[in-house]
N, C-alpha and C positions, 0 to 999 in steps of 0.2 A: 448543510455547511455551517449555518448559524449554530445548530446544536453542537457540532464538533468544536466550534470556537468557544461556545459557552463552557463545555466540559473542560477544554484545555485551560481556560482562564481560571475556572473554579478550582481545577486541580492544582494550579500554581498557587492560588491564594490559600488553599486549605492544606498545603504541604506541611507536615509536622516539622516543628522547629528542630527537633533532634536529628532530622535527616539532612540538615543543611551541611554543606562541605565545611571542613575545618577552617578553610581560609575565610569563611564568612561568619564564623562564630565571633562573639564579642571579645575584643581584647580589653586590657585594663591599663592602657598607657596613660589615660587621663587621671585615673585614681593614683597610679604610681607617681605621676608628676606632682600631684597635690601633696601626697605624703612626703615626697622629697623636699618640697618647698617648706612644709611645716617643720620637718626635722632640721632642715638647714636654718630656718629662722630661730628655732629653739636652741640649736647648737651654737649659733653665732652669739646669741644673747648670753649664754653661759660662758662662752669663751671671752666675751668682753669684760666679764666680772672676775673670773678666776683664770689662772693659768698664765703662761708666758706671753700670750698675745693680748692680755687685758689692756683696754684703752687704745688699741691700734686703730688708726683711721681707716685703713683698708678693710679691717674687719667690720667697721661701722657701715662701710659701703656695701659689703657682702650681706650684712644683716638687713640693710634696707632693701636690697634686691630680693632676698628670700621672703621678707615680709610682704613686699609688693607682689611677688609671685604667688604667695599664699592667698592674698586678696583676689588677684586675677583668677587663680584656679578655683577658689570658692565661688566667685561670681559666675564663672562659666559653668561650674557644676550646677549651680542653682538654675541657670538659664536652660541648660540642656535637660536637667531633670524635670523642670517645669513643663516641658513639652509633653511628657508622657505620664507624669504622676505628680502628686503633691509632695514637695520636698519634706523628708522626715515624717511624712504622713500628716503634716499640718495643712489644713485647707486654706492656704493663702490665696487671696484673689488673683485671678489671671494665671493660675498654675493648672497642671493636668489639662493642657489645652486640647490635646487630641481627644480626650474623653468628653470634655465640655462642649467641644465644637465639632463633634463627629459628623453631624448632618451637613454642616457647611463644608467640611473637608471632603466628604463624599461628593457633594455637588461640584466642588472645585475640581476634583479628579475627573469626574464625568465630563465636565465642560472642557477641561484641558484635552482629554483624549478625543472627545467627539468633535469639538469645534476648532481645535488647534492642531494636534498631532495627526488626526485622521479626518480632517475636514475634506469635503468633496473635492475642492480645488487641489488639495495636496495629493489625494489619491489619484485623481485624473492626470495631474501633472506627472506623477510617477509613471502612470500607465502610458502616457505619451512617449516616454523615453524607453519603453519596453515594447518589443515586437511579440505580441501574443502567439503568432504563428511559429516563431522560433522556439518559444517555450514549449509549445505543443509537440513540435518535432523532436526536441530534446527529451521530452517526457516519454513519448512512445518508443524511444530507442531502448528503453528498459523493458525487457520481456515481461517482468512482473506487472508493470503498469499496463502494458498492452493486454495482458490476460485479464486485468481488472476491468478494462473497457469491454472486452469480449464477453464477460460473464453475463451481462443483461441480454446480449444477443443470443447466447446459448440458451438462456431461460426462455426466450421467445420461441426458439427452434424446438425446445422441449415441449412447449405448449402446442405447437403445430403438430409435433410427432404424436401427441396424445389423441389428436383428432383422427389419426389413421385407423384407429380401432372402432370408430363410430360406425354403426350399421349403414348409414346413408353413404359414407365414404366408400365402404367395402362394396356395396351394391353398385355405386357409380363406377368404380374402377373395374369391377367384374364385367359390367355391361359394356363399358367403353372398350376394354381390352378385347373382348370377344368380337365386337363389331370391327375393330381395327384389324384383328387377325384375319377375319373372313374377307375383308376388303383388300388385304395386303396382296399385291401382285407377285406371283412367282414366275419371274422371267429374267431377262438379261438386265433390266433396270435394277432389280434387287441386288444383282452381283455388283454392278457399278456403285450402288449406294454402299454396299458392304466394303468395297475397296476404299472409297472416300472416307468412310467412318474409321477404318483401320489406320488411315494416314492422318487423321485429324487430331487436334489438340484435345478435343473432348474425349477421344478414346483413351488418351493418357490419363486424364482426370478420372474417368470411370475405372480404369485399371488400378489407379492408385487407391481409390476408395475401396474397391473390391478386395485388393490385396491387403489393405490395412484391416478391413473387416474380417477377412479369413485369418489374419494373424491374431486378432483378438479372440476369435473362436478357438484357435489352437492353444491360446493361453488359459482358457477357461478350465477350471477343475472338472466340470461336467464332461468336457471333451476327453480328458485323460481317463475318466471313469468309463466312458463308452468305449474307448479304445482298449482298455483293460478287459472289458466284457467281451469284446470281439476276439481278443487273443485267447481268452478262456474257451470261447465257442469253437475257435479254430483248432485248439488243442484237442477238444473232445471229438471233433469231426475226424481229425487225423488218427486219433486213437481207435475210433470205430472202423476206420479203413485198414487197421492192422499195423499202423506205424507206431513205434515205441520211443525212439530216441528224441525226436523233435517235440512230441507232446510232453515228454517228461520235463524237458527244459522250459517249455512255454507255460506249464502249469505252476511253476515256481514263482511265488509272488515277487521275490527280489528281481528275477529276470524280467517279469512283466513290467515292474516299476521302471527298471533301467531302459527297457525298450520304449515304454510310453514317454518317459522324460526325454529321451534322445529324439524320438520322432516329433513330439510336440515342440521341443526347443528348437530343433533344426527347421521345422516348418515355419514357426513363428519368425525366427531370425531371417530366413530366406525371403519370406513374404514381405517383411518390413524393409529389407534391402531392395527388393523389387519395387516397392512402393516409392522409395526415395531416390533410387538410382535410375536415371533415364536410359543408360546403356546396359541394364541388367539382362542377362541371357533369357530369363523367363519372360520378360516383357517383349523382347525381340521374337521369341518363339511364338507367343500368342499372336503378335501382330502379323508375323509371316504366315501363320496358319490361316488367319482370317483373310489375308490378302489372296492366298492361293485358292481358298474356297470361293472367294468372291470372283476371282478370275474364271474359275470353272463355271460359276453361275452366269457370268457375263458372256462366256463362250457358248452357252446353251447346252452344257453337259447334261444329258438326260438323267444320269445317276444323281448328280448334285441337285437337280431340280426336284427329283422324286424324293430325295432325302429331306429337302425343305418342306415339301407338301406333307410328308409323313410326320415331320416334327410339328408342323402347324396343326394337323389333325389331332395328334396326341395331346397337344396343349389344349385345344378346344374341348376335347373329350374330358380331360382332367378338370377343366374349369366348370363344365356342365355337371360333372359327377359329384362334386362336393365343394365345401367351403375353402377351396384352395387359396383364394385371394384373401379371405379373412385371416387365415393362418399366416400367410405370407406377410400381410400388413402387421400382424401382431409381432412376428419375429423382427420385422423391420423397425417397428416402434421400440422394441426392447433393445435392439442393437444401437439405434440412434440415441436413446436415453443413456445407455451405458457409455457410449463414446462421448456424448456431451457432458456427462457427469465427470469424466476424467479429463482434467486440463491438459494432460500430456498425450491424449489420444490424437490420432491423425486428423479426425474431423474437427476437434477443438483447435488443433494447430492450423488447419485450413481456414477456419473462421478468423483466427488471429492474423494470419498472413494476408487474407483478403482485406481485412479491416485496415491493417497497416498500409497495404498497397493503395487502398482507396484514399486514406488520409495523405499519404505521400504524393499521390497523383494530384490531389486537390491543392496542396500547399507548395508544390515545387514550382508551379507557374507563378511568376512575379505578380501578375495582375490579380490572380485569385488570392495570393497571400495578402496583398494590400487590401483587397475587399474583405477578407476574413478579419484582418486587424481593425479595419474601420467598424465592422459589425460588432466586434468584441468591445471596442471603446464606446460605441454608441449605446450598446446594451448596458455596459457598466455605468455609463452616465445616467441612463434612465433608472436603473436599479438604485443607484446612490441617491438620486433625487427623491425617489419615493420611499426608500427604506433606510436612509442614513441614520435615522433616530434609533435604529436597532443597535447600533454600536454603543451609544450611551446607555440604552436600556440594558444591554448585556453587562456592561461594566457596573452599573448601579445595582442590578440584581445580585451579582456576585459579591459586591462589597457589602450590601445589606444582609446577605446571608451569613456573614461573619458577625459574631458578637464583638462588642467594643474591645474587650481585653485581647481577643485573638488578633483583631486588626491592628491595635496599637503594638502588640508584641511583634508582629511581622514587620511593621514599619521600622520599629526600633532595631530589629535584628538586621535589617538591610542597610540602615544608615548609621548603625551604632559605631562602627569603626571610624567613620569620618567625624562623628561627634566627639569621640574620644580624643582624636587629634586636635579638634577645636579646643578642648579643655587643655591639652598640652600646650597649644599655641597661646592660650590665655595666660597660663602660668609663665611661659617663657617671655612673652611680650610684657606682662606685668613686672617681672623681675628686671628686665632691661630698663623699663621706664623708671622703676624705683631706684635703680643704680644711677641713672642719669639725673634724677631729681636730687638725690643725696649728694652726688658729685657737684651739682650746681650750687647747692647750699654750702658745701665745703669750700668751693672756689670763691664764693662771695663772702666768706668769712662768717 
């Protein structure tokens, strides 16, 4: 956070002057006012000596006003210029103040920002008027912000996924799965368990994840390539069986591409709809099939029980025959990493939704919100007490990184307009005072 603040401040200080908006570029109203005063004074003096208005008292008043305006404009020009450089390049004492007193100015800015504007009491007083929990709730309402919080969690999950391919994990899962399968009772209790599973919320979550994973598989280019190979093989088989019309169409690449695109696109779309829609027919079909099979098991149907025994035996034999678990874990790891790398995938969305739900659940309760706000303020107070000097250090480092000319140029660029109007005011006020003095002399004779 400190590094970001440093970069932001340094970027502001180092911004090229040519990129400043037009409204912040220097105007020349002060110079114009001084030129007007000089021209007016010279013109009045000439008019007093020649022409139809020679010797007129009102012209003397005007001349006095322009002369005083010239003096005031020159005095303010000298004062303003002396802040930034030596007037006319002459090293007059107490001029070019920003150059001569750079170190003192930098220290003054640091002290003002650190000890006055951003003093601990000022920051804490502001924090007391703000509810951090409200800011957090408002911040996570933005999907982009929520995704940013979820990114570190997805990184952790990716790290866990990489452990799945470790030999120890594969061996443990293989051994545990075989033991659990052998001990699994094949009776009515298994049927009741299957019925409860089909009706539970966890079944919905498992179906959603499986449907989303299958949709991702349907979207893979590899799936399309394998489906194209299968169509080619089917066409050859049909041709060997003596059929001509269907193989002729299936062997055409454009026909294969259209079939593959339609099949993969439809499968992906339907699976994603099934994952997101609670009342999707496919979800209901699978739930109903599980319930009916569970009812058959719970009722002691010999055929159903034998099918489960055969399935268990087949799974055990496949586990004992080769590295099925290792390959399965590798595919699982690849699928998890792919889904976690994609912020728009179902699994990434699930992480974000659960994270948001957890934060909302924590902060919706008034007591928890108050406790969270107190924790933030206490933590901020402790951090400010120990690290408040970093504010001044950041300002000092960025100011010292600029050479004197660049620092002076940027200060002048930002206050130049106001200083130009100060010069205008000096000319105007000097002219008014000159007229008043001349008028007083004329009235006193």
